[in-house]
Structures are given as C-alpha cells and as structure tokens.
N, C-alpha and C positions, 0 to 999 in steps of 0.2 A: 712636830708643831714647832713654831719658831719661838724660843725662850732666850730671858737677857741672864747672861750671869752674874750676879754681882760677888764681886772679890774684895778684898782687904787688902792693901799692900804695906808691907812692913820694909823699911831702908830700902826705898824704891830710886830708883833714880830713871828721868827722861834721856833719851838720845835721840837728834835727829841723825838718821842716817840715809844716806844716799846707797848705799851698798847694804847687802842683804844682812839683819842682826846677829850678832854672835847666838849661836844655837849652845844656851846652858840649860839645865832643868831648870832653872825660877826666870825663864824669859817668856815674855809674854807679847805677842804683836797687835797693838789695837788696829782694827780694824779701817780701813777707808782714810790713813793716814801712814807717812812714813816714821813713825813715833816707835820705838821699842820701850817697853819698862820693864827693867830688872830688878829684882829684889823676891822677899819672902813672900808668896800672895797664900791666901788662904781662903777659900770660899766658904762664903756668907748663907748662900741661898738662890734662889730663881726666882725670878719676876716673870709672871705668865703674862705674855703679850696678849691673848684672848681668852683672859678668865669664862667667860660664858658659854663659847663655843666648846673650851676643853670640859667644863662641867657635865653639857647635854651630852658629848659625845662619850665622855665615861659613863655618864648615868644607862646611855642608850648598851653600850657594853656591859653594865650590869645586869640589864633587864635580857639581853641577847644571852648571857650568860644563865639567867633564872628561866629563860624558853627552854633550853637545853637542858636544863636539869628537871624541868616540869615535865616535856614532851618528850617520849622514848621515839617516839616515829619520827623519822627524816623527812617524811614528807610534810608531816603535821608542823615538825619544827619549822620548814621553809615558808609555807602560809602564814605561820603565827608572826614571824619575821616582816613578812611584806602588808599582814594587818595591820599590828599594832606599832612599827618601827617605820615601814615606807620602805623598806628594803628587798627589793624585786630582783636585785644584780645576782642573787645566790639561788635562785629558784632553777630544778631542773629543765631541763630543756622541753621532757616528757608533761610534766605540769604546767608548764605556760600553754604549750599546746592544746594541752585538755581546757582549760580557761579561754586560751584565743576561740577554740572550734565552737565553743558553746557559747559565745559572745558575750562571756563574764569575767574577763579580765579587768574591765574596769574596778571592780567589785576590789581587787587586791593591791589597787594604788590607793594612797592614801590620799584622800579629797575632802572637798567641804562636807559630804555624808559623815566623813568620820568625825570632822570637828563638831557638826551637826550631834552626832550621837554623846560624843563628851558632854555637850550645854547640855542637854536636853536629861544625861542621865543622872546628874544632879537636880533637876526638878522633879526627879520620881520620890527624891526623899522630902526635899524640902520646897514649896511654895514662896517664893519670894513677894508676890501681892500680899499674903496671910501676914508676913512680919511687921514689924514697927520700921518705920523711915532707917534709923541708925542701922539696925540688923540687915536691911534689904540691901544698904549700901555695901555694908560689910562682905556682906554673901555675894552678891553679884561683883565686886572687886575680886574674891577669891576665884569666883567662877571662871573672871578673863583671865586674870593672872596663870591660872591651870591650863586653858586655851592655848595661851600664847608658850607654855612649856612646852604642852603637847605638840604644837606649831616648830617651835627648835627641835624639840627632839627628834621628830620626823624630817628633818630638814630643810624646812621652810619652802618647799614648792610652791608654784604662783598660786595654785588653786588652796594649798591651805593656809597662805597669806591673806587671800581674797576671803576665804570665810572666817578666818579667825578676826579679820579689820571687820565684815559684817555683824558677826554676834557680839563682839565687842560693843559696836553703834547698837546693837538690839540690848543690849546689858546695861549703856549709860542711858538709854531710854526709859527701860525698866526700874531703872531707879530714880527718876524724875516724874515716874507716875505715881 
C-alpha cells in the first residue's frame, strides 16, 4: 500500500546536486527532485493515503482469519469466503465446476441478493414503521451505513454498488414515510 513517511530532520542541509548525492547513512533523496537532504532523520510515523480502503482490507483479513478458525473443512472455508467476502478466486476447480454444472455459480457471487439479505436481516428484529420518526431515521441511517460497509468489505463490484444504492434510496424513502 502506498504510504507517506513523516520524518523529522535535525541539522539538515539541502544541496542541489547534478551528480549523484554522497551516500552516507543519514542522506535522504527527495523523490521527484535533484535535492538531497543530509542530517539526522527520525521517523515520526506514517500517513495513510487510503485509510478507508486499508481499514476494510484489514477487516476483510480479520474476517477471513475468523472463518479459517471457525470452519475446519477446506471446502466449507472456500465457500464461506465466496459467500461472505466475495472472494471466489481461491475456489478449488472441483468446487467451481460443481456449482457451474448445477447452474448455481451465481449464488457464490456477492450481488444484490446478498445486499438485500443484509438489509432484510435487520428488519427481522426491528420494524422501522413502528418506531417514532427520530428513531426510524437513526435506525435507517445505521442500516444504510452497514450496507455500504458490506459493499466496501466485498470489494464494491458493480452489482453490489447498484444494490447498495437502491437499498439506500429505499431507506431514505422509508425515512420520509
């Protein structure tokens, strides 16, 4: 992942060099220029260029690790990756052929159906039309946030983005009713 490193320079000097800079342990080349910085350098930390992407990739890795622990069977693990995280690339050829032969391969593709299941799951427990207007708005905003979180978690395929958009519009309409 591309990151920018924040550094603190102590006793630094900037030199314009047309020739390659002197290679000393405390020399840093500034990318994109012919300047060399010499002096004591202390790394302060990283600035993340894509915090949202990195957060959801890390979350996906944690969920994949939990799936590995929970499912002992390798085939079940592969199917869980495909159903929950939209990762079909690691499916064994035999599993892919079995689903393709039976015409059910589309079930493993994360799509609008899965987004609808996430949306509908929360309506099993709470009926928004029975809530007061303020609570309904908060509840539906939470659901919309979860839908978009799931979309980001699964990789934002076009079908998932389309479904997340449609369920978001449906949620906004329910807020107004």
